[in-house]
C-alpha positions in Angstrom: 11.4 76.6 -57.6 10.0 76.7 -54.0 6.8 79.1 -53.9 7.7 81.8 -51.5 10.3 82.7 -48.6 9.5 85.1 -46.0 12.3 87.4 -44.9 13.1 86.8 -41.0 16.2 88.9 -40.4 17.4 92.2 -40.9 20.7 91.1 -42.2 18.7 89.0 -45.0 16.6 92.1 -45.6 19.6 94.4 -46.0 21.2 91.8 -48.3 18.3 91.8 -50.7 17.7 95.6 -50.4 20.5 96.4 -53.1 18.8 97.6 -56.1 21.0 95.4 -58.3 20.3 92.5 -56.3 16.6 92.7 -56.5 16.9 93.4 -60.2 18.8 90.3 -60.8 16.5 88.2 -58.5 13.4 89.3 -60.7 15.1 88.7 -63.9 16.1 85.1 -62.8 12.3 84.6 -61.5 10.9 85.8 -64.8 13.1 84.7 -67.5 14.6 81.6 -65.7 18.2 80.7 -65.1 20.9 82.6 -66.7 24.8 82.7 -66.8 26.8 85.9 -65.4 27.5 86.8 -69.2 23.8 86.7 -70.1 23.0 88.9 -67.0 25.9 91.2 -68.1 24.1 91.9 -71.3 20.8 92.5 -69.4 22.2 94.9 -66.9 25.3 96.2 -68.7 27.3 95.5 -65.7 30.8 94.0 -65.6 30.6 90.0 -64.9 32.9 90.6 -61.6 30.1 92.8 -60.2 27.2 90.4 -61.0 29.3 87.5 -59.6 29.8 89.4 -56.4 26.0 90.3 -56.1 24.9 86.7 -57.0 27.2 85.4 -54.3 25.6 87.8 -51.9 22.0 86.1 -53.1 23.3 83.0 -52.8 24.7 83.6 -49.1 21.0 84.1 -48.3 19.3 81.6 -50.3 17.8 83.7 -52.8 19.2 82.2 -55.8 21.4 79.1 -56.4 23.9 77.7 -58.9 22.2 75.6 -61.8 25.0 73.8 -62.8 23.2 70.8 -64.7 22.9 73.9 -67.4 26.8 74.3 -67.7 28.2 73.2 -70.9 31.9 73.5 -69.6 33.7 74.2 -66.2 33.9 78.1 -66.8 30.5 78.6 -67.5 28.1 79.5 -64.2 24.4 79.2 -64.7 22.2 80.9 -61.7 18.6 80.3 -60.7 16.2 81.9 -58.3 15.1 79.6 -55.4 11.9 81.3 -54.7 9.0 82.6 -56.7 8.1 85.3 -54.4 9.4 87.2 -51.3 7.2 88.4 -48.5 8.1 91.1 -46.4 5.8 91.4 -43.6 5.5 94.7 -41.6 6.1 94.1 -37.8 5.6 97.3 -35.6 6.9 95.0 -32.5 9.8 94.0 -34.3 13.2 95.2 -33.0 14.7 98.4 -34.1 17.1 97.2 -36.5 14.7 94.8 -38.3 12.0 97.6 -38.6 14.5 99.8 -40.3 15.6 97.1 -42.5 12.0 96.3 -43.5 11.4 100.0 -44.1 14.6 100.2 -46.3 13.6 97.0 -48.3 10.1 98.2 -48.9 11.5 101.5 -50.1 13.5 99.8 -52.6 11.0 97.5 -53.7 8.8 100.6 -54.4 12.0 102.3 -56.2 12.1 99.1 -58.2 8.4 99.3 -59.1 8.3 102.8 -60.0 11.3 102.3 -62.5 9.5 99.5 -64.3 6.5 101.5 -64.6 8.4 104.4 -66.0 10.1 102.1 -68.6 6.9 100.7 -69.4 5.0 104.1 -70.0 8.3 105.1 -72.1 7.9 101.9 -74.2 3.9 102.2 -74.4 4.0 104.3 -77.7 6.2 101.3 -79.6 3.2 99.0 -78.6 0.5 97.9 -80.7 -2.8 99.3 -79.1 -3.9 95.7 -78.0 -1.2 95.9 -75.2 -0.9 99.9 -74.6 -4.8 100.4 -74.1 -5.1 98.4 -71.1 -2.1 99.7 -69.5 -3.1 102.2 -66.7 -2.8 103.6 -62.9 -5.4 104.5 -60.7 -5.9 105.2 -57.1 -8.7 106.0 -54.5 -8.9 107.3 -50.8 -11.4 105.3 -49.0 -12.4 106.0 -45.4 -11.9 102.4 -43.9 -11.8 100.9 -40.4 -8.7 98.9 -40.0 -10.6 95.7 -40.3 -11.8 97.0 -43.6 -8.3 97.9 -44.6 -7.1 94.6 -44.0 -9.9 93.1 -46.1 -9.4 95.5 -49.0 -5.7 94.6 -48.9 -6.3 91.0 -48.8 -8.7 91.4 -51.7 -6.0 93.2 -53.9 -3.3 90.2 -53.3 -6.2 88.0 -54.1 -6.8 89.5 -57.6 -2.9 89.5 -58.2 -2.6 85.8 -56.9 -5.5 84.8 -59.5 -3.7 86.3 -62.5 -0.4 84.8 -61.5 -2.2 81.4 -61.2 -3.5 81.7 -64.6 -0.2 82.8 -66.2 1.3 80.6 -68.6 4.3 82.0 -70.3 4.2 79.2 -73.1 0.7 80.0 -74.1 0.3 81.4 -77.9 0.1 85.5 -77.4 1.3 85.5 -73.7 3.7 88.5 -72.7 5.1 89.2 -69.3 2.9 91.7 -67.5 3.6 93.3 -64.4 0.7 94.0 -62.1 1.5 96.1 -59.0 -1.1 96.7 -55.9 -0.5 99.1 -53.0 -2.5 99.4 -49.8 -1.3 102.0 -47.5 -3.2 104.1 -44.6 -2.3 107.5 -45.9 -0.4 109.8 -43.7 
């Protein structure tokens, strides 16, 4: 799997901005290759719906068939092509691209918020060693543009540190989602 892809066109961004497509891509990245049938169970969606969205993701090189995993001609396996998607805000981009960046960033936030709500709902069923570290926090800081960029880079570095340390095959390891945001307050 390649490390990352940068979104370079409005068309590519619009293709990924669909909520189900984002969830499918996330599932394939986190849990590895899946068949349409397995994805149907995860998302409670019809196989035809999932096949359509996988086709759109494949059209823009977000996923690919993993045909070597098939046990028969009817079974189609899919995998993510990239581990990460980079979305860069470009104030000087053409209007359609700026709009697409805004739309996809809103969808990313909606996906994060849904994941956070699910995690909070599930915490009461977790052992304390998994529930206690969970939390959310924010601060308002008065920074220059340069300091803001430095703070944003440092937050990204923390996420990258823990991702590099991650090993899903280690005893006791579970999926933990770390989310960071740095935005100028309107």
